[in-house]
N, C-alpha and C positions, 0 to 999 in steps of 0.2 A: 503373984503380981498381975494386976489386970492390964490388958492391952487397951490403950485408949486411942483407938482409930476409929474414925466415923465413917459410916456407909458412904461410898462414892470416891473415897480417897484411894490413892494407889500407894501401896507400901511394898517395901523390900523385906522379905522373910529369909533369914539366915539360920541354918541349923548350927547351934553351938555346943550340943551335947549329944552323945550316942543315944538313939531312940530304942528303948528296950520293949515297951509295950506295943502289942500288936494293933491294938485300937488307935494308939497315937501314930503309928507308922501308916495305917490306912488313912487317917485324917490328913496327914501331911502329904501322902500320895494324891489324894483328892485335890487338896489345895494347889500342890505344885503342877497338877495337870491343867489348871486354868491359865498357866503361864505359857504364852505362845512359844517361847523359845525352847521349852521342855517338850511341847507336843509336835514340834516340827518333824521329827523323824517318823512319827506316826502318820502325820499328813502326807509325807513323802511316799510312804509305803502305800497308803489308801489311794493316792492319786493313780498309781500305776496298777492297782488291783482290779481285776475284772470279776464281777460276781457272776458265777454260773450256777443258777438253781438247779437242783435235780431232786429226783424222788429217791428217798433213802428210807427203808422201813415204812413205806406208805405215807410219809410226810415229805413236804417240800423242805429241802435242806440247802443252806447257802453257806459256803466258807467265807469268813471275814478275816481281816488282819488282826493279829493278836494284840491285846492291850499292852501298853508299855507300863513298866514299873520303874519309876524314876529312882536313881541311886540316892538314897537319903543318908549320906555320910556328913561328918562334921565339916562345915564350910559350905555345903551345897546351899544355893540361894535361888529365889524366884521372885519375880515381880507380880504382885497379886492386887487386883482391884477388889476393894473391901465391899462386902455385901452384909446385911445383918446376920446371915448365917455364918459368914466367914469370921465375923467378929467372935461368935460363940465357939467356932472351931479353933480359932487362934488362942482364945482364953483356955481352952481345954488342953492345949499342948504348950502353954506358955513356958513351962520349965525347961523345955528342950530347945526353944527358938529365941531369936532376937528379932524384933521388928523395928524398922527405921523408915523414914520417909524416903520415897523413891525419887 
C-alpha cells in the first residue's frame, strides 16, 4: 500500500505491527528522530554536556552524548514533516506503520 503524502505535509506516523527487520527498525528510528518530542531527552543531555577535547593515541578525541534509540513498540507515534526522502522511507516500511494527517 503506497503512502500518499505530499512533501511539506505534516503527518502522524503510528507503529501498528512489531518491526522485525533491522533495516525497517533503522529507517523508523531515523524518521522518529526528526520528531522534536522524541529528541528532547538528547537535547537536554547535550545542553549540559561540556566537550573537553584531549589527546588520546596521538589524535584529538572528544566525548559526546550517546545517540538515542527510540523505543519502537506497537502504538509508538511521532509527528513527521514529510520530505521527498521521507515519502520513500515511509513507503519502505508501510507494512508496519499507519500514516494519518497531523
